[in-house]
NUPA-883584 format. One record per residue (C-alpha): residue in one letter; x, y, z. Coordinates in steps of 0.001 Angstrom, whole numbers, plus 500000, padded with zeros to 6 digits. Example, Ala and Ser with C-alpha at 12.3 -4.5 7.8 and 13.67 -1.06 7.14 Angstrom:
2
<atom><type>a</type><east>512300</east><north>495500</north><up>507800</up></atom>
<atom><type>s</type><east>513670</east><north>498940</north><up>507140</up></atom>
//
This chain:
118
<atom><type>m</type><east>802621</east><north>231262</north><up>813135</up></atom>
<atom><type>r</type><east>799720</east><north>228751</north><up>812625</up></atom>
<atom><type>a</type><east>796327</east><north>229817</north><up>813740</up></atom>
<atom><type>e</type><east>794529</east><north>227295</north><up>815968</up></atom>
<atom><type>i</type><east>792194</east><north>224808</north><up>814688</up></atom>
<atom><type>p</type><east>789249</east><north>224570</north><up>817037</up></atom>
<atom><type>d</type><east>788729</east><north>221444</north><up>819222</up></atom>
<atom><type>k</type><east>785897</east><north>220082</north><up>817288</up></atom>
<atom><type>l</type><east>785181</east><north>216468</north><up>815730</up></atom>
<atom><type>y</type><east>783476</east><north>217868</north><up>812540</up></atom>
<atom><type>f</type><east>783716</east><north>221133</north><up>810744</up></atom>
<atom><type>k</type><east>781099</east><north>222538</north><up>807913</up></atom>
<atom><type>i</type><east>782579</east><north>223569</north><up>804688</up></atom>
<atom><type>g</type><east>781918</east><north>227175</north><up>805551</up></atom>
<atom><type>e</type><east>784043</east><north>226829</north><up>808779</up></atom>
<atom><type>v</type><east>786842</east><north>225187</north><up>806960</up></atom>
<atom><type>s</type><east>786636</east><north>228041</north><up>804164</up></atom>
<atom><type>k</type><east>787005</east><north>230615</north><up>806909</up></atom>
<atom><type>l</type><east>790095</east><north>228667</north><up>808632</up></atom>
<atom><type>a</type><east>791851</east><north>228224</north><up>805532</up></atom>
<atom><type>g</type><east>791117</east><north>231262</north><up>803762</up></atom>
<atom><type>l</type><east>789587</east><north>229557</north><up>800778</up></atom>
<atom><type>p</type><east>786290</east><north>229841</north><up>798985</up></atom>
<atom><type>a</type><east>784259</east><north>226669</north><up>799354</up></atom>
<atom><type>h</type><east>784387</east><north>225829</north><up>795512</up></atom>
<atom><type>v</type><east>788025</east><north>225382</north><up>796003</up></atom>
<atom><type>l</type><east>787679</east><north>222946</north><up>798753</up></atom>
<atom><type>r</type><east>785021</east><north>221124</north><up>796834</up></atom>
<atom><type>y</type><east>787325</east><north>221005</north><up>793594</up></atom>
<atom><type>w</type><east>790393</east><north>219896</north><up>795805</up></atom>
<atom><type>e</type><east>788039</east><north>216888</north><up>797038</up></atom>
<atom><type>s</type><east>788167</east><north>215676</north><up>793407</up></atom>
<atom><type>e</type><east>791575</east><north>216252</north><up>793002</up></atom>
<atom><type>f</type><east>793196</east><north>214952</north><up>796336</up></atom>
<atom><type>p</type><east>791939</east><north>211607</north><up>797618</up></atom>
<atom><type>c</type><east>793218</east><north>212189</north><up>800937</up></atom>
<atom><type>i</type><east>790421</east><north>214701</north><up>801431</up></atom>
<atom><type>r</type><east>787239</east><north>212553</north><up>802071</up></atom>
<atom><type>p</type><east>784844</east><north>214659</north><up>804242</up></atom>
<atom><type>n</type><east>781865</east><north>212542</north><up>805942</up></atom>
<atom><type>r</type><east>778301</east><north>213589</north><up>804997</up></atom>
<atom><type>a</type><east>775377</east><north>214316</north><up>807458</up></atom>
<atom><type>n</type><east>771935</east><north>213107</north><up>806736</up></atom>
<atom><type>s</type><east>771363</east><north>216481</north><up>805153</up></atom>
<atom><type>q</type><east>774456</east><north>215462</north><up>802649</up></atom>
<atom><type>q</type><east>776211</east><north>218426</north><up>804008</up></atom>
<atom><type>r</type><east>779986</east><north>217875</north><up>804267</up></atom>
<atom><type>l</type><east>781641</east><north>217360</north><up>807682</up></atom>
<atom><type>y</type><east>785227</east><north>217562</north><up>807593</up></atom>
<atom><type>r</type><east>787517</east><north>216049</north><up>810215</up></atom>
<atom><type>r</type><east>790421</east><north>217604</north><up>811833</up></atom>
<atom><type>v</type><east>792624</east><north>215524</north><up>809759</up></atom>
<atom><type>d</type><east>790955</east><north>216838</north><up>806670</up></atom>
<atom><type>v</type><east>791335</east><north>220536</north><up>807823</up></atom>
<atom><type>e</type><east>795244</east><north>219965</north><up>808284</up></atom>
<atom><type>t</type><east>795408</east><north>218475</north><up>804929</up></atom>
<atom><type>i</type><east>793711</east><north>221311</north><up>803306</up></atom>
<atom><type>l</type><east>796171</east><north>223614</north><up>805063</up></atom>
<atom><type>n</type><east>799144</east><north>221760</north><up>803899</up></atom>
<atom><type>i</type><east>797770</east><north>221523</north><up>800243</up></atom>
<atom><type>k</type><east>797181</east><north>225508</north><up>800452</up></atom>
<atom><type>t</type><east>800764</east><north>225617</north><up>801563</up></atom>
<atom><type>l</type><east>802197</east><north>223465</north><up>798764</up></atom>
<atom><type>l</type><east>800020</east><north>225277</north><up>796115</up></atom>
<atom><type>h</type><east>800154</east><north>229020</north><up>797029</up></atom>
<atom><type>e</type><east>803295</east><north>229304</north><up>799012</up></atom>
<atom><type>q</type><east>805855</east><north>226690</north><up>797405</up></atom>
<atom><type>g</type><east>804736</east><north>226693</north><up>794010</up></atom>
<atom><type>y</type><east>803576</east><north>223072</north><up>793540</up></atom>
<atom><type>t</type><east>801151</east><north>222225</north><up>790894</up></atom>
<atom><type>i</type><east>798023</east><north>220084</north><up>791750</up></atom>
<atom><type>a</type><east>799651</east><north>216889</north><up>790306</up></atom>
<atom><type>g</type><east>802944</east><north>217825</north><up>792189</up></atom>
<atom><type>a</type><east>801360</east><north>218333</north><up>795553</up></atom>
<atom><type>r</type><east>799183</east><north>215189</north><up>795139</up></atom>
<atom><type>k</type><east>802672</east><north>213268</north><up>794582</up></atom>
<atom><type>f</type><east>804184</east><north>215144</north><up>797562</up></atom>
<atom><type>l</type><east>801159</east><north>214056</north><up>799622</up></atom>
<atom><type>d</type><east>801312</east><north>210556</north><up>798627</up></atom>
<atom><type>s</type><east>804931</east><north>209952</north><up>799126</up></atom>
<atom><type>g</type><east>804400</east><north>210742</north><up>802818</up></atom>
<atom><type>q</type><east>806859</east><north>213809</north><up>802828</up></atom>
<atom><type>t</type><east>806095</east><north>216342</north><up>805462</up></atom>
<atom><type>l</type><east>806271</east><north>220119</north><up>804821</up></atom>
<atom><type>k</type><east>809358</east><north>221994</north><up>805791</up></atom>
<atom><type>t</type><east>807484</east><north>225279</north><up>806631</up></atom>
<atom><type>p</type><east>804105</east><north>225298</north><up>808617</up></atom>
<atom><type>s</type><east>801005</east><north>226416</north><up>807063</up></atom>
<atom><type>v</type><east>800237</east><north>229885</north><up>807757</up></atom>
<atom><type>l</type><east>796504</east><north>231178</north><up>807967</up></atom>
<atom><type>p</type><east>795432</east><north>234652</north><up>807735</up></atom>
<atom><type>p</type><east>795685</east><north>236178</north><up>811104</up></atom>
<atom><type>t</type><east>792255</east><north>237447</north><up>812637</up></atom>
<atom><type>e</type><east>792076</east><north>240857</north><up>813693</up></atom>
<atom><type>a</type><east>793429</east><north>240212</north><up>817196</up></atom>
<atom><type>g</type><east>796381</east><north>238187</north><up>815596</up></atom>
<atom><type>y</type><east>797025</east><north>241637</north><up>813562</up></atom>
<atom><type>l</type><east>796943</east><north>243638</north><up>816547</up></atom>
<atom><type>e</type><east>799375</east><north>241300</north><up>818292</up></atom>
<atom><type>l</type><east>801757</east><north>241252</north><up>815273</up></atom>
<atom><type>i</type><east>801654</east><north>245033</north><up>815202</up></atom>
<atom><type>k</type><east>802307</east><north>245426</north><up>819120</up></atom>
<atom><type>s</type><east>805144</east><north>242964</north><up>818939</up></atom>
<atom><type>e</type><east>806720</east><north>244750</north><up>815895</up></atom>
<atom><type>l</type><east>806241</east><north>248142</north><up>817640</up></atom>
<atom><type>q</type><east>807789</east><north>246924</north><up>820871</up></atom>
<atom><type>e</type><east>811066</east><north>245536</north><up>818604</up></atom>
<atom><type>m</type><east>811442</east><north>249188</north><up>817137</up></atom>
<atom><type>s</type><east>810994</east><north>250633</north><up>820453</up></atom>
<atom><type>a</type><east>813826</east><north>248483</north><up>821670</up></atom>
<atom><type>l</type><east>815916</east><north>249215</north><up>818584</up></atom>
<atom><type>l</type><east>815617</east><north>252970</north><up>819063</up></atom>
<atom><type>n</type><east>816170</east><north>252898</north><up>822722</up></atom>
<atom><type>d</type><east>819519</east><north>251053</north><up>821971</up></atom>
<atom><type>a</type><east>820343</east><north>253381</north><up>819104</up></atom>
<atom><type>g</type><east>819722</east><north>256473</north><up>821417</up></atom>
<atom><type>k</type><east>822127</east><north>255151</north><up>824063</up></atom>
<atom><type>k</type><east>825100</east><north>255109</north><up>821502</up></atom>
//
């Protein structure tokens, strides 16, 4: 389950931070470690990330946090042009949690109904 990235041209660092579930200082550090993340700058020098930058950040997060890559390993993985085998998973919103709970309760109810019929 991958949370939707809003349909916008540019994202401020705070928005990307919330989407990825990462602190802003981590995003700034990753910019220095991964040449593929290069946000544009507004006249105010504020970082403006493109959608491709956000997708790359989500992929890096998956490589580092879920698949156990080191920063150097993740950089090599991305430079090789390989694609992730599992999609990035973003922290669910409150509505996402409720939907997940609802579907799990429906599955449990179905299982209990089937067990009661036997």
